[in-house]
C-alpha positions as CSV (number, residue, x, y, z in Angstrom):
1,M,41.0,157.3,83.9
2,K,44.2,155.4,83.1
3,P,45.5,153.2,86.0
4,Q,48.7,154.5,87.8
5,G,51.9,153.3,86.3
6,T,50.4,152.5,82.9
7,P,52.4,154.5,80.2
8,M,50.3,156.5,77.8
9,D,50.4,155.9,74.1
10,I,52.2,158.4,72.0
11,Y,49.5,158.2,69.4
12,S,46.1,159.4,69.4
13,V,43.4,156.4,69.1
14,K,43.0,157.5,65.4
15,Q,46.6,157.6,64.5
16,R,47.3,154.3,66.4
17,S,44.2,152.6,64.3
18,A,45.8,154.1,61.0
19,L,49.0,152.9,61.8
20,M,47.8,149.3,62.4
21,A,45.9,149.3,59.2
22,K,49.0,149.5,57.4
23,I,50.2,146.2,58.9
24,R,50.0,143.4,56.2
25,R,48.5,140.0,56.8
26,A,49.8,138.6,53.5
27,N,52.6,139.2,51.0
28,T,55.0,140.4,53.9
29,R,58.7,140.8,53.3
30,P,59.7,137.7,55.1
31,E,57.0,135.6,53.1
32,I,58.2,137.1,49.8
33,L,61.7,136.3,50.8
34,V,60.9,132.5,51.2
35,R,58.7,132.5,48.1
36,S,61.8,133.9,46.2
37,L,64.0,131.3,47.8
38,L,61.6,128.4,46.9
39,H,61.3,129.7,43.4
40,R,65.1,130.0,42.9
41,L,65.2,126.2,44.3
42,G,62.8,125.1,41.4
43,H,59.9,124.3,43.7
44,R,56.4,124.8,42.4
45,F,54.0,126.5,44.9
46,R,50.6,128.1,45.6
47,V,50.0,131.1,48.0
48,H,47.3,131.6,50.4
49,R,45.1,128.6,49.8
50,K,41.9,129.4,51.4
51,D,40.7,126.0,51.1
52,L,43.2,124.6,53.5
53,P,42.8,125.3,57.2
54,G,44.6,128.6,58.3
55,T,45.1,129.7,54.8
56,P,48.8,128.7,54.5
57,D,51.3,131.2,53.3
58,I,52.7,129.0,51.0
59,V,51.8,125.5,49.8
60,L,53.9,122.9,48.1
61,P,51.1,120.7,46.7
62,G,53.6,118.0,45.2
63,F,54.9,117.3,48.7
64,R,51.7,118.2,50.6
65,I,53.6,120.9,52.6
66,A,52.0,124.0,54.2
67,I,54.3,126.7,55.1
68,F,53.3,129.4,57.5
69,V,55.8,132.5,57.6
70,H,54.9,133.9,61.1
71,G,55.8,137.2,62.3
72,C,57.6,137.2,65.7
73,F,55.6,139.9,67.2
74,W,52.1,139.0,66.3
75,H,52.6,135.2,66.9
76,Q,54.9,135.7,70.0
77,H,58.0,133.6,68.9
78,A,59.2,132.1,72.3
79,R,62.6,133.7,73.4
80,C,62.7,136.2,70.6
81,R,63.6,139.8,70.9
82,R,60.9,140.8,68.4
83,A,58.1,139.3,70.5
84,T,57.7,142.2,72.8
85,M,54.6,143.1,74.7
86,P,53.4,146.6,74.0
87,A,53.5,148.8,77.2
88,T,49.9,150.1,76.8
89,N,46.6,148.2,76.7
90,V,48.4,145.1,77.9
91,F,45.2,143.2,78.7
92,F,44.0,143.6,75.2
93,W,47.4,142.7,73.6
94,K,47.9,139.6,75.9
95,A,44.4,138.2,74.9
96,K,45.0,139.0,71.3
97,F,48.6,137.0,71.5
98,D,47.0,134.1,73.1
99,S,44.1,133.8,70.8
100,N,46.8,134.0,67.8
101,K,48.8,131.1,69.6
102,I,45.7,129.1,70.1
103,R,44.4,129.5,66.5
104,D,47.8,128.6,65.1
105,R,48.1,125.3,67.2
106,R,44.5,124.3,66.0
107,K,45.2,124.9,62.4
108,V,48.4,123.2,62.4
109,R,46.5,120.0,64.0
110,E,43.7,120.4,61.4
111,L,46.3,120.4,58.6
112,R,48.1,117.4,60.1
113,R,44.9,115.6,60.7
114,I,44.0,115.7,56.9
115,G,47.7,114.6,56.0
116,W,49.7,117.8,55.5
117,K,53.1,118.4,56.7
118,V,53.4,121.9,58.2
119,I,56.5,124.0,58.4
120,V,56.5,127.2,60.6
121,L,59.0,129.7,59.7
122,W,59.7,132.7,61.8
123,E,60.3,136.3,60.5
124,C,63.7,136.1,62.5
125,E,64.8,133.1,60.7
126,T,64.3,134.7,57.3
127,K,66.7,137.4,58.4
128,R,69.5,135.1,59.3
129,T,72.2,133.7,57.0
130,G,71.5,130.0,56.3
131,L,67.9,130.4,55.5
132,E,68.3,128.2,52.3
133,R,69.7,125.5,54.4
134,L,67.1,125.8,56.9
135,V,64.2,125.6,54.3
136,V,65.8,122.7,52.3
137,N,66.4,120.7,55.8
138,R,62.7,121.3,56.8
139,I,61.3,120.3,53.4
140,A,63.7,117.1,53.4
141,A,62.4,116.2,56.8
142,R,59.1,115.4,55.4
């Protein structure tokens, strides 16, 4: 039985599962946008290096820079309007988001410990004008 005051999901469990299965882990639009920008800027990079902690989305080996392009919802970008909390199954989502944030911090620490600079770009940042300047400044700050 559902607790009082908890909204019902508009989808069945099967429909919700099918929707969630369509969400990409890699090669997302924001990630591809950043890769296109880096390519236009003349940077050589690798994608999804499984031999590095956290399997960074983009790796600039010459600079020893690992770039993560985080979705604001999945990684709960602080103070971002896209970092919403679903109205149903709140306990599950809170635990999921907390574990994502803990894992993200751990992987960044591991990369830094082995001598890599880590850049985190957020989905909302890829939608703004000035992305090129933002990326260039973060790479230059190494």
